[in-house]
C-alpha positions as semicolon CSV with decimal commas, in nm:
position;residue;x (nm);y (nm);z (nm)
1;X;1,462;0,409;-0,268
2;X;1,540;0,350;0,084
3;X;1,793;0,138;0,261
4;X;1,786;0,002;0,612
5;X;1,937;0,045;0,936
6;X;2,116;-0,275;0,877
7;X;2,350;-0,071;0,606
8;X;2,421;0,229;0,841
9;X;2,672;0,456;0,680
10;X;2,947;0,645;0,835
11;X;2,839;1,005;0,775
12;X;3,024;1,323;0,857
13;X;2,818;1,431;1,155
14;X;3,085;1,573;1,377
15;X;3,256;1,880;1,263
16;X;3,577;2,002;1,432
17;X;3,531;1,765;1,721
18;X;3,199;1,928;1,824
19;X;2,910;1,728;1,889
20;X;2,650;1,719;1,602
21;X;2,295;1,845;1,697
22;X;2,015;1,782;1,433
23;X;1,766;2,065;1,539
24;X;1,675;2,404;1,416
25;X;1,987;2,543;1,209
26;X;1,949;2,912;1,179
27;X;1,588;2,947;1,038
28;X;1,541;2,593;0,924
29;X;1,361;2,348;1,147
30;X;1,460;1,992;1,231
31;X;1,392;1,765;0,949
32;X;1,371;2,033;0,683
33;X;1,643;1,878;0,491
34;X;1,574;2,047;0,141
35;X;1,569;2,386;0,336
36;X;1,247;2,487;0,185
37;X;1,101;2,602;0,525
38;X;0,833;2,307;0,519
39;X;0,861;1,970;0,665
40;X;0,712;1,715;0,405
41;X;0,770;1,389;0,280
42;X;1,032;1,522;0,021
43;X;1,261;1,572;0,317
44;X;1,221;1,191;0,386
45;X;1,299;1,106;0,029
46;X;1,609;1,326;0,024
47;X;1,747;1,152;0,330
48;X;1,657;0,830;0,144
49;X;1,850;0,931;-0,160
50;X;2,150;1,040;0,061
51;X;2,175;0,699;0,230
52;X;2,217;0,514;-0,118
53;X;2,461;0,757;-0,248
54;X;2,230;0,910;-0,506
55;X;2,292;1,252;-0,363
56;X;2,517;1,406;-0,090
57;X;2,383;1,614;0,191
58;X;2,565;1,937;0,290
59;X;2,688;1,973;0,656
60;X;2,390;2,188;0,730
61;X;2,145;1,928;0,560
62;X;2,311;1,642;0,738
63;X;2,256;1,818;1,079
64;X;1,884;1,872;0,997
65;X;1,850;1,515;0,859
66;X;1,937;1,368;1,212
67;X;1,574;1,409;1,324
68;X;1,596;1,151;1,621
69;X;1,905;1,327;1,764
70;X;2,129;1,011;1,786
71;X;2,425;1,143;1,599
72;X;2,354;0,959;1,281
73;X;2,162;0,986;0,938
74;X;1,982;0,662;0,865
75;X;1,644;0,510;0,788
76;X;1,532;0,581;1,128
77;X;1,546;0,945;1,055
78;X;1,316;0,898;0,760
79;X;1,069;0,715;0,954
80;X;1,062;0,991;1,221
81;X;0,982;1,253;0,929
82;X;0,703;1,051;0,796
83;X;0,547;0,995;1,139
84;X;0,578;1,358;1,214
85;X;0,409;1,460;0,871
86;X;0,135;1,211;0,944
87;X;0,094;1,367;1,285
88;X;0,159;1,030;1,468
89;X;0,462;1,164;1,640
90;X;0,623;1,506;1,716
91;X;0,970;1,626;1,616
92;X;1,219;1,645;1,913
93;X;1,346;1,992;1,978
94;X;1,689;2,045;2,153
95;X;1,885;2,374;2,216
96;X;2,201;2,379;2,041
97;X;2,539;2,556;1,997
98;X;2,569;2,718;1,644
99;X;2,764;2,459;1,427
100;X;3,095;2,560;1,263
101;X;3,068;2,664;0,912
102;X;3,083;2,376;0,664
103;X;3,368;2,353;0,439
104;X;3,354;2,405;0,076
105;X;3,320;2,041;-0,002
106;X;3,005;2,027;0,229
107;X;2,810;2,310;0,064
108;X;2,702;2,150;-0,252
109;X;2,333;2,242;-0,321
110;X;2,083;1,952;-0,356
111;X;1,797;2,005;-0,587
112;X;1,526;1,748;-0,529
113;X;1,387;1,636;-0,869
114;X;1,013;1,707;-0,962
115;X;0,789;1,415;-0,940
116;X;0,627;1,344;-1,284
117;X;0,274;1,436;-1,316
118;X;0,189;1,259;-1,640
119;X;-0,126;1,079;-1,658
120;X;-0,134;0,704;-1,570
121;X;-0,100;0,451;-1,855
122;X;-0,166;0,078;-1,878
123;X;0,130;-0,143;-1,807
124;X;0,399;-0,088;-2,073
125;X;0,501;-0,352;-2,300
126;X;0,843;-0,486;-2,212
127;X;1,138;-0,312;-2,371
128;X;1,509;-0,377;-2,359
129;X;1,646;-0,347;-1,999
130;X;1,885;-0,046;-1,962
131;X;2,208;-0,106;-1,790
132;X;2,225;0,215;-1,556
133;X;2,343;0,185;-1,212
134;X;2,054;0,072;-0,983
135;X;1,897;0,290;-0,726
136;X;1,970;-0,005;-0,505
137;X;1,691;0,092;-0,261
138;X;1,331;0,193;-0,269
139;X;1,229;0,567;-0,222
140;X;0,892;0,447;-0,065
141;X;0,752;0,589;0,223
142;X;0,709;0,339;0,479
143;X;0,370;0,224;0,610
144;X;0,304;0,468;0,887
145;X;0,097;0,254;1,118
146;X;0,159;-0,104;1,171
147;X;0,031;-0,192;1,529
148;X;-0,200;-0,477;1,533
149;X;-0,574;-0,414;1,636
150;X;-0,679;-0,588;1,938
151;X;-0,972;-0,792;1,822
152;X;-1,308;-0,700;2,020
153;X;-1,524;-0,984;2,104
154;X;-1,797;-1,001;1,851
155;X;-2,176;-1,002;1,937
156;X;-2,233;-1,264;1,697
157;X;-2,091;-1,595;1,557
158;X;-1,800;-1,532;1,329
159;X;-1,607;-1,710;1,063
160;X;-1,312;-1,940;1,195
161;X;-0,978;-1,756;1,200
162;X;-0,719;-2,019;1,214
163;X;-0,362;-1,894;1,307
164;X;-0,149;-1,819;1,001
165;X;0,222;-1,897;1,007
166;X;0,468;-1,592;0,981
167;X;0,759;-1,780;0,815
168;X;0,653;-1,850;0,474
169;X;0,805;-1,953;0,145
170;X;0,855;-1,669;-0,113
171;X;0,922;-1,760;-0,463
172;X;1,078;-1,563;-0,736
173;X;1,048;-1,675;-1,114
174;X;1,357;-1,554;-1,280
175;X;1,189;-1,505;-1,594
176;X;1,460;-1,263;-1,711
177;X;1,749;-1,494;-1,677
178;X;1,940;-1,303;-1,415
179;X;2,279;-1,485;-1,352
180;X;2,217;-1,428;-0,986
181;X;1,912;-1,373;-0,773
182;X;1,930;-1,177;-0,433
183;X;1,633;-1,135;-0,176
184;X;1,661;-0,801;-0,003
185;X;1,451;-0,784;0,302
186;X;1,365;-0,519;0,527
187;X;1,121;-0,387;0,783
188;X;0,966;-0,054;0,669
189;X;0,876;0,059;1,011
190;X;1,204;-0,001;1,211
191;X;1,447;0,011;0,920
192;X;1,579;-0,330;1,004
193;X;1,718;-0,536;0,748
194;X;1,794;-0,910;0,718
195;X;2,119;-0,836;0,545
196;X;2,297;-0,534;0,378
197;X;2,219;-0,450;0,012
198;X;2,193;-0,648;-0,212
199;X;2,054;-0,899;0,035
200;X;2,102;-1,273;0,046
201;X;2,195;-1,458;-0,274
202;X;1,946;-1,744;-0,309
203;X;2,057;-2,067;-0,454
204;X;1,770;-2,302;-0,415
205;X;1,533;-2,319;-0,698
206;X;1,307;-2,528;-0,871
207;X;1,220;-2,526;-1,266
208;X;0,872;-2,447;-1,387
209;X;0,679;-2,573;-1,707
210;X;0,870;-2,304;-1,902
211;X;1,209;-2,394;-1,802
212;X;1,243;-2,096;-1,593
213;X;1,424;-2,122;-1,249
214;X;1,202;-2,027;-0,964
215;X;1,411;-1,931;-0,670
216;X;1,259;-1,958;-0,301
217;X;1,355;-1,885;0,056
218;X;1,169;-1,884;0,381
219;X;1,075;-1,524;0,504
220;X;0,949;-1,405;0,839
221;X;0,697;-1,162;0,748
222;X;0,640;-1,043;1,108
223;X;0,995;-0,926;1,087
224;X;1,012;-0,816;0,723
225;X;0,737;-0,670;0,541
226;X;0,913;-0,547;0,209
227;X;1,129;-0,734;-0,039
228;X;1,344;-0,633;-0,350
229;X;1,450;-0,899;-0,582
230;X;1,771;-0,805;-0,764
231;X;2,069;-0,946;-0,960
232;X;2,327;-0,819;-0,720
233;X;2,433;-0,563;-0,966
234;X;2,242;-0,313;-1,189
235;X;1,880;-0,478;-1,215
236;X;1,610;-0,480;-0,944
237;X;1,222;-0,480;-0,898
238;X;1,030;-0,227;-0,705
239;X;0,994;-0,269;-0,360
240;X;0,717;-0,517;-0,278
241;X;0,519;-0,581;0,007
242;X;0,546;-0,928;0,167
243;X;0,279;-1,077;0,410
244;X;0,079;-1,362;0,478
245;X;-0,114;-1,333;0,156
246;X;0,215;-1,351;-0,029
247;X;0,369;-1,633;-0,230
248;X;0,515;-1,598;-0,585
249;X;0,642;-1,307;-0,800
250;X;0,776;-1,275;-1,147
251;X;0,896;-0,972;-1,338
252;X;0,603;-0,835;-1,544
253;X;0,771;-0,532;-1,695
254;X;1,156;-0,477;-1,725
255;X;1,149;-0,133;-1,899
256;X;1,317;0,034;-1,595
257;X;1,599;-0,181;-1,459
258;X;1,608;0,056;-1,140
259;X;1,242;-0,058;-1,064
260;X;1,100;-0,342;-1,256
261;X;0,726;-0,420;-1,193
262;X;0,619;-0,748;-1,085
263;X;0,339;-0,999;-1,121
264;X;0,210;-1,211;-0,835
265;X;0,097;-1,587;-0,848
266;X;-0,005;-1,839;-0,583
267;X;0,276;-2,095;-0,593
268;X;0,035;-2,374;-0,474
269;X;-0,316;-2,422;-0,496
270;X;-0,388;-2,178;-0,781
271;X;-0,696;-2,189;-0,988
272;X;-0,877;-2,420;-0,726
273;X;-1,168;-2,199;-0,665
274;X;-1,500;-2,149;-0,871
275;X;-1,620;-1,823;-1,006
276;X;-1,994;-1,748;-1,084
277;X;-2,128;-1,451;-1,270
278;X;-2,473;-1,332;-1,219
279;X;-2,693;-1,014;-1,264
280;X;-2,865;-0,819;-1,009
281;X;-3,116;-0,533;-1,077
282;X;-2,965;-0,186;-1,005
283;X;-3,190;0,077;-0,888
284;X;-3,176;0,292;-1,177
285;X;-3,313;0,017;-1,399
286;X;-3,051;-0,194;-1,540
287;X;-2,885;-0,533;-1,453
288;X;-2,551;-0,509;-1,295
289;X;-2,291;-0,779;-1,330
290;X;-2,163;-0,949;-1,035
291;X;-1,881;-1,193;-1,001
292;X;-1,872;-1,426;-0,710
293;X;-1,573;-1,656;-0,640
294;X;-1,558;-1,910;-0,393
295;X;-1,223;-2,087;-0,268
296;X;-1,115;-2,431;-0,313
297;X;-1,194;-2,513;0,061
298;X;-1,556;-2,367;0,036
299;X;-1,822;-2,584;0,168
300;X;-2,175;-2,458;0,117
301;X;-2,322;-2,679;0,410
302;X;-2,050;-2,608;0,652
303;X;-2,163;-2,471;1,001
304;X;-1,858;-2,235;0,978
305;X;-1,937;-1,960;0,741
306;X;-1,682;-1,777;0,538
307;X;-1,547;-1,425;0,543
308;X;-1,635;-1,208;0,227
309;X;-1,457;-0,918;0,039
310;X;-1,670;-0,685;-0,178
311;X;-1,474;-0,517;-0,435
312;X;-1,584;-0,246;-0,691
313;X;-1,462;-0,264;-1,057
314;X;-1,530;-0,643;-1,055
315;X;-1,448;-0,631;-1,426
316;X;-1,067;-0,585;-1,342
317;X;-1,014;-0,829;-1,048
318;X;-1,006;-1,169;-1,195
319;X;-0,816;-1,345;-1,504
320;X;-0,886;-1,281;-1,859
321;X;-1,123;-1,568;-1,881
322;X;-1,352;-1,425;-1,614
323;X;-1,346;-1,062;-1,660
324;X;-1,445;-0,996;-2,005
325;X;-1,081;-0,965;-2,146
326;X;-0,976;-0,705;-1,862
327;X;-0,783;-0,876;-1,579
328;X;-0,537;-0,711;-1,353
329;X;-0,571;-0,758;-0,993
330;X;-0,564;-1,130;-0,987
331;X;-0,744;-1,115;-0,650
332;X;-0,791;-1,506;-0,628
333;X;-0,403;-1,547;-0,644
334;X;-0,366;-1,337;-0,324
335;X;-0,649;-1,555;-0,146
336;X;-0,484;-1,871;-0,258
337;X;-0,131;-1,757;-0,133
338;X;-0,297;-1,662;0,216
339;X;-0,440;-2,014;0,222
340;X;-0,108;-2,181;0,127
341;X;0,026;-2,005;0,435
342;X;-0,234;-2,167;0,668
343;X;-0,529;-1,918;0,632
344;X;-0,882;-2,010;0,543
345;X;-1,021;-1,905;0,212
346;X;-1,264;-1,601;0,165
347;X;-1,534;-1,537;-0,070
348;X;-1,468;-1,275;-0,340
349;X;-1,752;-1,064;-0,469
350;X;-1,673;-0,833;-0,757
351;X;-1,920;-0,567;-0,853
352;X;-1,913;-0,445;-1,225
353;X;-1,836;-0,070;-1,272
354;X;-1,695;-0,100;-1,630
355;X;-1,951;0,152;-1,806
356;X;-2,015;0,518;-1,844
357;X;-2,187;0,531;-1,519
358;X;-1,873;0,442;-1,308
359;X;-1,783;0,804;-1,206
360;X;-2,129;0,882;-1,098
361;X;-2,192;0,554;-0,895
362;X;-1,863;0,561;-0,716
363;X;-1,885;0,930;-0,618
364;X;-2,090;1,011;-0,300
365;X;-2,271;1,334;-0,283
366;X;-2,085;1,462;0,022
367;X;-2,119;1,841;-0,096
368;X;-1,973;2,063;-0,387
369;X;-1,672;1,894;-0,584
370;X;-1,401;2,119;-0,623
371;X;-1,422;2,349;-0,941
372;X;-1,139;2,153;-1,130
373;X;-1,362;1,844;-1,128
374;X;-1,715;1,986;-1,098
375;X;-1,823;1,897;-1,451
376;X;-1,696;1,558;-1,464
377;X;-1,860;1,468;-1,126
378;X;-2,160;1,668;-1,155
379;X;-2,390;1,354;-1,120
380;X;-2,296;1,180;-0,774
381;X;-2,504;0,875;-0,706
382;X;-2,261;0,709;-0,463
383;X;-2,539;0,668;-0,187
384;X;-2,749;0,487;-0,442
385;X;-2,465;0,256;-0,509
386;X;-2,381;0,211;-0,141
387;X;-2,743;0,101;-0,073
388;X;-2,735;-0,133;-0,371
389;X;-2,434;-0,320;-0,205
390;X;-2,584;-0,334;0,144
391;X;-2,942;-0,391;0,046
392;X;-2,918;-0,595;-0,260
393;X;-2,567;-0,757;-0,314
394;X;-2,475;-0,859;0,050
395;X;-2,840;-1,005;0,116
396;X;-2,790;-1,213;-0,214
397;X;-2,477;-1,335;-0,120
398;X;-2,573;-1,421;0,224
399;X;-2,862;-1,610;0,105
400;X;-2,709;-1,801;-0,165
401;X;-2,364;-1,875;-0,023
402;X;-2,236;-1,952;0,292
403;X;-2,104;-1,604;0,388
404;X;-2,079;-1,478;0,740
405;X;-2,307;-1,186;0,824
406;X;-2,075;-1,068;1,113
407;X;-1,945;-0,730;1,070
408;X;-1,598;-0,825;1,137
409;X;-1,616;-1,098;0,861
410;X;-1,707;-0,848;0,579
411;X;-1,477;-0,611;0,387
412;X;-1,519;-0,353;0,126
413;X;-1,243;-0,252;-0,123
414;X;-1,203;-0,023;-0,420
415;X;-0,946;0,186;-0,613
416;X;-0,936;0,535;-0,720
417;X;-1,313;0,653;-0,737
418;X;-1,382;0,311;-0,608
419;X;-1,137;0,374;-0,311
420;X;-1,337;0,696;-0,244
421;X;-1,666;0,495;-0,246
422;X;-1,530;0,201;-0,043
423;X;-1,428;0,469;0,222
424;X;-1,779;0,605;0,215
425;X;-1,969;0,280;0,214
426;X;-1,746;0,136;0,513
427;X;-1,805;0,437;0,715
428;X;-2,179;0,482;0,652
429;X;-2,232;0,102;0,722
430;X;-1,992;0,020;1,000
431;X;-2,227;-0,225;1,142
432;X;-2,163;-0,439;0,837
433;X;-1,797;-0,417;0,758
434;X;-1,486;-0,467;0,963
435;X;-1,237;-0,340;0,723
436;X;-1,214;-0,103;0,454
437;X;-0,947;-0,114;0,158
438;X;-0,924;0,242;0,004
439;X;-0,654;0,213;-0,269
440;X;-0,559;0,529;-0,450
441;X;-0,880;0,698;-0,311
442;X;-0,999;1,016;-0,480
443;X;-1,031;1,215;-0,170
444;X;-0,921;1,515;-0,366
445;X;-1,265;1,564;-0,507
446;X;-1,386;1,763;-0,194
447;X;-1,230;2,035;-0,015
448;X;-1,156;2,039;0,358
449;X;-1,473;2,210;0,455
450;X;-1,655;1,938;0,307
451;X;-1,474;1,659;0,461
452;X;-1,472;1,823;0,782
453;X;-1,852;1,861;0,805
454;X;-1,902;1,513;0,678
455;X;-1,658;1,339;0,904
456;X;-1,783;1,531;1,201
457;X;-2,104;1,282;1,230
458;X;-1,881;0,988;1,321
459;X;-1,742;0,877;1,653
460;X;-1,411;0,747;1,535
461;X;-1,327;0,621;1,901
462;X;-1,614;0,369;1,878
463;X;-1,514;0,008;1,891
464;X;-1,697;-0,078;1,568
465;X;-1,510;0,164;1,353
466;X;-1,364;-0,047;1,065
467;X;-0,992;-0,098;1,025
468;X;-0,883;0,113;0,727
469;X;-0,608;0,039;0,471
470;X;-0,508;0,317;0,252
471;X;-0,266;0,280;-0,033
472;X;-0,125;0,562;-0,263
473;X;0,171;0,603;-0,498
474;X;0,358;0,925;-0,590
475;X;0,392;0,896;-0,971
476;X;0,148;1,057;-1,219
477;X;-0,207;1,083;-1,104
478;X;-0,101;0,931;-0,767
479;X;0,099;1,234;-0,702
480;X;-0,200;1,443;-0,757
481;X;-0,404;1,230;-0,513
482;X;-0,115;1,226;-0,246
483;X;-0,159;1,547;-0,068
484;X;-0,531;1,467;0,011
485;X;-0,441;1,121;0,116
486;X;-0,195;1,251;0,371
487;X;-0,446;1,514;0,480
488;X;-0,724;1,263;0,523
489;X;-0,488;1,042;0,737
490;X;-0,395;1,343;0,956
491;X;-0,762;1,446;0,985
492;X;-0,874;1,089;1,089
493;X;-0,631;1,057;1,349
494;X;-0,701;1,421;1,492
495;X;-1,054;1,317;1,499
496;X;-0,997;1,023;1,732
497;X;-0,938;0,745;1,479
498;X;-0,705;0,505;1,634
499;X;-0,370;0,464;1,447
500;X;-0,380;0,113;1,531
501;X;-0,680;0,089;1,298
502;X;-0,518;0,273;1,015
503;X;-0,249;0,122;0,789
504;X;-0,125;0,415;0,548
505;X;0,080;0,243;0,282
506;X;0,275;0,514;0,047
507;X;0,464;0,360;-0,244
508;X;0,686;0,632;-0,397
509;X;0,711;0,456;-0,730
510;X;0,356;0,338;-0,715
511;X;0,137;0,417;-1,021
512;X;-0,230;0,463;-1,070
513;X;-0,315;0,130;-1,243
514;X;-0,426;-0,242;-1,189
515;X;-0,049;-0,348;-1,181
516;X;0,009;-0,161;-0,871
517;X;-0,326;-0,248;-0,698
518;X;-0,223;-0,601;-0,759
519;X;0,084;-0,574;-0,583
520;X;-0,071;-0,398;-0,270
521;X;-0,390;-0,590;-0,250
522;X;-0,230;-0,884;-0,058
523;X;-0,121;-0,647;0,202
524;X;-0,488;-0,524;0,264
525;X;-0,588;-0,894;0,263
526;X;-0,336;-0,983;0,514
527;X;-0,388;-0,673;0,745
528;X;-0,762;-0,619;0,696
529;X;-0,883;-0,993;0,675
530;X;-0,693;-1,174;0,937
531;X;-0,761;-1,119;1,298
């Protein structure tokens, strides 16, 4: 877990009065903190663990950790490594004098623990909260690109885009009855924090219908984009994105006191929309289920049309009453939270993929699948699914609902195989989609040769290239997907894709399930929908 610049620690970075330089130390390069002769995200994580006193760097490691050469080891060094790994920046180099030999107390070897690779499971049932010492800060990798895209002037009428306030009320339902509640806020890019850990103790609260106290505070989400709720002692949530589509949170699983999962809700305006289920003929001959949700402010006859978000796995997007018993993402809560903060509502279209054809329909045939997955993904009909979305679903929605046809008003989103397919659909139909949400995308199915050949046909410098939001965790299956997600980000940027149009969000504790996609979807909505 990472802490911010606001909690700068006094580190032993001057040895024997000599100035410390963080650069190539013997055979190790600047930033290679774990001294494995490779600059990877593990080096950033090791610095984060050092900042929160989970490990202690040796004298050599501390020098290598000062990546920005300012004489300190803090969250800014973490950010530097992450941007270098993502090829957004280069590592500074400086000639140095050989440092003095560290003392015996400075030569403890740090061994980075292996990331678990177990298969993801559904959200575990609640168990007794343990009382171990908290990790106190997230080990998440920061979002690597946050610059706001300058909106281009559309060539056709677009949906209204009212200004959305940045200072919003964030609510936390204390459903685990903590004696104290702290809000720890920080900026994942700059490392700036509102207050040192454990953050600000919140005393303002209301009581909900279940006699639970709901604490609230006003947060400037233009300054701080992450929050950790904690009890000031040994219990805390995972780090959570906060943005203009955020509102309420509660603890959904407390089996890990060092990183409790959260659920989301709209504090005001919840359940104000309407959901309709229909069936559209799929090219292979069966009727595919489609869910269409319209927000409370929807007006069918309004001259002002509405933005629309198309999502795969519609069976997992809504609540239990409207998703045949699945549920998970609670996407309408995110839209309603955004509305409560001043935004206009958007139409949500969920396309069912809850059958045996999912892997085939959500995998484009870009070339040979790597041998490990060749049998499982031997049938790849993603092109047919893409054509179904743009030639059947979108025309139906735009004919029967007040949905804007403007490119900048339409988004395509999916997770896992759906994340891969969303990426494919968005690029293949960049004249129809202004933003893509690729959550935990299965880029690993194809090797670099296939990807290089496929991506070569696109001009990533073109103005109509969609904004791209990519989320990935680093636990279980997410850990397996992670290297290819990072490689794809590098490949796109080196190919001319503007970093301002890519938001790469890596949650170090993130898993491959609906619980995590629910947490990060509001971040896509805020970044990808609001202009």
